[in-house]
C-alpha positions as CSV (number, residue, x, y, z in Angstrom):
1,M,138.1,82.5,130.1
2,T,140.5,85.5,130.0
3,L,140.3,87.4,126.7
4,T,143.6,88.6,125.3
5,A,144.3,91.3,122.8
6,S,144.7,88.7,120.1
7,N,141.4,86.8,120.5
8,R,139.1,89.6,121.7
9,P,138.5,91.2,118.3
10,V,137.6,87.8,116.9
11,L,135.1,87.2,119.7
12,A,133.7,90.6,119.3
13,D,133.2,90.0,115.6
14,E,131.4,86.8,116.4
15,I,129.1,88.4,118.9
16,T,128.5,91.3,116.4
17,D,127.3,88.8,113.8
18,K,125.0,87.0,116.3
19,L,123.4,90.3,117.3
20,R,123.1,91.3,113.6
21,R,121.2,88.0,112.9
22,M,118.9,88.6,115.8
23,I,118.0,92.0,114.4
24,H,117.7,90.8,110.8
25,S,115.4,87.9,111.8
26,G,113.0,90.1,113.6
27,E,113.8,88.6,117.0
28,W,114.4,92.1,118.1
29,P,111.8,94.3,116.4
30,L,112.4,97.7,114.9
31,Q,112.1,100.7,117.3
32,Q,112.2,98.3,120.3
33,K,114.7,98.2,123.1
34,I,117.1,95.2,123.1
35,P,117.7,93.3,126.4
36,A,119.8,94.9,129.1
37,E,123.6,94.2,129.2
38,P,123.5,91.7,132.1
39,E,120.9,89.6,130.3
40,L,122.8,89.7,127.0
41,M,126.1,88.9,128.8
42,A,124.6,85.8,130.4
43,T,122.8,84.7,127.2
44,L,125.9,85.1,125.0
45,G,128.5,84.1,127.6
46,V,130.7,87.1,127.0
47,S,132.2,90.0,129.0
48,R,130.7,93.5,129.2
49,G,133.6,94.8,127.2
50,T,133.1,92.4,124.3
51,L,129.3,93.0,124.3
52,R,129.9,96.7,124.2
53,E,132.3,96.4,121.2
54,A,129.7,94.5,119.3
55,I,126.9,97.0,120.1
56,K,129.2,99.9,119.2
57,A,129.9,98.3,115.8
58,L,126.2,97.9,115.1
59,A,125.5,101.4,116.3
60,H,128.2,102.7,114.0
61,G,126.5,100.7,111.1
62,G,123.1,102.3,111.9
63,M,121.4,99.2,113.1
64,L,121.3,100.1,116.8
65,E,120.9,103.4,118.6
66,V,122.4,103.8,122.1
67,R,120.3,106.2,124.2
68,R,122.2,107.2,127.3
69,G,120.2,106.6,130.5
70,D,117.6,104.7,128.6
71,G,119.0,101.7,126.7
72,T,119.8,100.5,123.2
73,Y,117.1,100.4,120.4
74,V,116.8,98.7,117.1
75,R,117.0,101.4,114.4
76,A,117.3,99.3,111.2
77,T,117.3,95.7,110.1
78,S,120.7,96.0,108.2
79,E,123.7,98.2,107.8
80,I,122.4,99.2,104.4
81,S,119.1,100.3,105.8
82,G,120.8,102.1,108.7
83,A,123.2,104.0,106.4
84,A,120.4,104.9,104.1
85,Q,118.3,106.4,106.9
86,R,121.2,108.6,107.9
87,M,121.7,109.8,104.4
88,Y,118.0,110.6,103.9
89,Q,118.2,113.2,106.7
90,D,120.6,115.3,104.5
91,H,118.4,115.3,101.3
92,T,115.2,116.9,100.2
93,Q,111.9,115.1,99.7
94,E,112.3,115.7,95.9
95,H,115.6,113.9,95.9
96,I,114.2,111.0,97.8
97,L,111.2,110.8,95.5
98,E,113.5,110.8,92.4
99,V,115.4,107.8,93.9
100,R,112.2,106.1,94.8
101,L,111.1,106.5,91.2
102,G,114.0,104.4,90.0
103,L,113.5,101.7,92.7
104,D,109.7,101.6,92.2
105,T,109.8,101.2,88.5
106,Q,112.3,98.4,88.6
107,A,110.4,96.8,91.5
108,A,107.2,96.9,89.4
109,R,108.9,95.5,86.4
110,L,110.5,92.6,88.3
111,A,107.3,91.9,90.4
112,A,105.3,91.6,87.1
113,R,107.9,89.0,86.0
114,N,108.3,87.1,89.3
115,A,105.4,87.5,91.7
116,T,103.6,84.4,92.8
117,A,99.9,83.9,93.4
118,E,100.5,84.2,97.1
119,H,102.1,87.6,96.6
120,I,99.1,88.8,94.6
121,T,96.7,87.6,97.2
122,A,98.6,89.4,100.0
123,M,98.8,92.6,97.9
124,K,95.0,92.6,97.4
125,A,94.5,92.0,101.2
126,L,96.8,95.0,102.0
127,L,94.8,97.2,99.6
128,D,91.6,96.2,101.3
129,Q,93.2,97.1,104.7
130,R,94.3,100.4,103.3
131,R,90.8,101.2,101.9
132,D,89.1,100.3,105.2
133,A,91.6,102.3,107.3
134,W,91.2,105.4,105.1
135,N,87.4,105.2,105.1
136,S,87.4,104.8,108.9
137,E,89.8,107.7,109.2
138,D,92.5,105.6,110.9
139,Y,95.3,107.4,109.1
140,P,98.2,105.7,110.8
141,A,96.8,102.3,109.9
142,W,96.2,103.6,106.3
143,A,99.8,104.8,106.0
144,Q,101.1,101.5,107.4
145,A,99.0,99.3,105.0
146,D,100.1,101.5,102.1
147,W,103.8,101.2,103.0
148,D,103.4,97.4,103.6
149,F,101.9,97.1,100.2
150,H,104.9,98.7,98.5
151,V,107.4,96.7,100.5
152,L,105.5,93.5,99.4
153,V,105.9,94.6,95.8
154,A,109.6,94.9,96.3
155,Q,109.7,91.5,98.0
156,A,107.9,90.0,95.1
157,T,110.7,91.0,92.7
158,G,112.8,88.1,94.0
159,N,115.7,90.5,94.4
160,P,116.7,90.6,98.1
161,L,119.0,93.6,97.6
162,L,116.3,95.7,96.0
163,H,113.9,94.7,98.7
164,E,116.4,95.7,101.4
165,L,117.1,99.1,99.8
166,Y,113.4,99.7,99.5
167,V,112.7,98.9,103.1
168,S,115.2,101.6,104.1
169,F,112.7,104.2,102.9
170,G,110.2,103.2,105.5
171,A,110.4,106.0,108.1
172,V,110.6,108.7,105.4
173,F,107.8,107.3,103.3
174,H,105.5,106.8,106.3
175,A,106.1,110.3,107.6
176,D,105.3,111.7,104.1
177,L,102.1,109.9,103.9
178,L,100.9,111.2,107.2
179,R,101.7,114.7,106.2
180,Q,100.0,114.3,102.8
181,H,96.6,113.1,104.2
182,R,96.2,116.5,106.0
183,R,96.2,118.3,102.7
184,S,92.8,119.6,101.5
185,G,91.4,117.4,98.7
186,F,94.1,114.7,99.1
187,N,93.1,111.4,97.6
188,G,94.3,108.6,100.0
189,L,93.1,105.8,97.7
190,P,94.7,106.4,94.3
191,D,94.3,103.5,92.0
192,E,97.6,104.2,90.1
193,G,100.5,102.5,91.6
194,H,98.2,100.3,93.7
195,G,95.1,98.6,92.3
196,K,96.2,99.1,88.7
197,L,99.7,98.0,89.6
198,V,98.4,94.7,91.1
199,E,96.3,94.1,88.0
200,A,99.5,94.6,85.8
201,I,101.6,92.3,88.1
202,E,98.9,89.6,88.1
203,A,98.8,89.8,84.3
204,H,102.6,89.7,84.1
205,D,102.5,92.9,82.1
206,E,105.8,94.7,82.9
207,S,105.1,97.8,80.8
208,A,101.7,98.4,82.4
209,A,103.2,97.9,85.8
210,V,105.9,100.5,85.2
211,D,103.4,102.9,83.6
212,S,101.2,102.7,86.7
213,V,104.1,103.5,89.0
214,N,105.2,106.4,86.9
215,R,101.8,108.0,86.9
216,N,101.5,107.6,90.7
217,L,104.9,109.0,91.5
218,N,104.6,111.8,89.0
219,S,101.4,112.9,90.8
220,C,103.4,112.8,94.1
221,A,106.1,115.0,92.5
222,E,103.4,117.5,91.5
223,W,102.1,117.6,95.0
224,L,105.6,118.4,96.4
225,R,106.1,121.2,93.9
226,E,102.9,123.0,95.0
């Protein structure tokens, strides 16, 4: 089939949407290289030009990163997340924490209202992983479990947009945790915003959930000011 100027943009949009779904579904994991052009062209049944238009669109949206001489990597699971990651590079840790405070308190409130028993069980399991990793000095695993816990709280809200916005903080949050653990006297297992938050969510106590988050993030803000 020969693509004309009139039908090529439509096909490129269709391929862009297919690639977007592959990324969003997790078929192509974050930070991993996507298949090479020849494989994608054969799989999707499109020309090199159409494929490159689709990849360019997703790279512009922040979902993909084209590395010359290496390949194309998944940078974010959505355009929202990709755009947010670019914006975070231009702002201070204090600004990011202030935005997180708004998201975290709303996430805590909604999770206390909407979380299921399965959510609660999964939260407790992640806190166990977090504790075990910290005690064994496996700090990357500790940071990952901590972040996964917060993402699960956001997911438990039942609000997919809030969850997606929260996920966009991932790289920044993870890097901050790994920096913090090197500080003398740093407590890697604070109960506020974690254990107490789960207790409040399980009790469907929205006020207690919000209070727990506020105390935890206020202590983080104090650490940044020192």
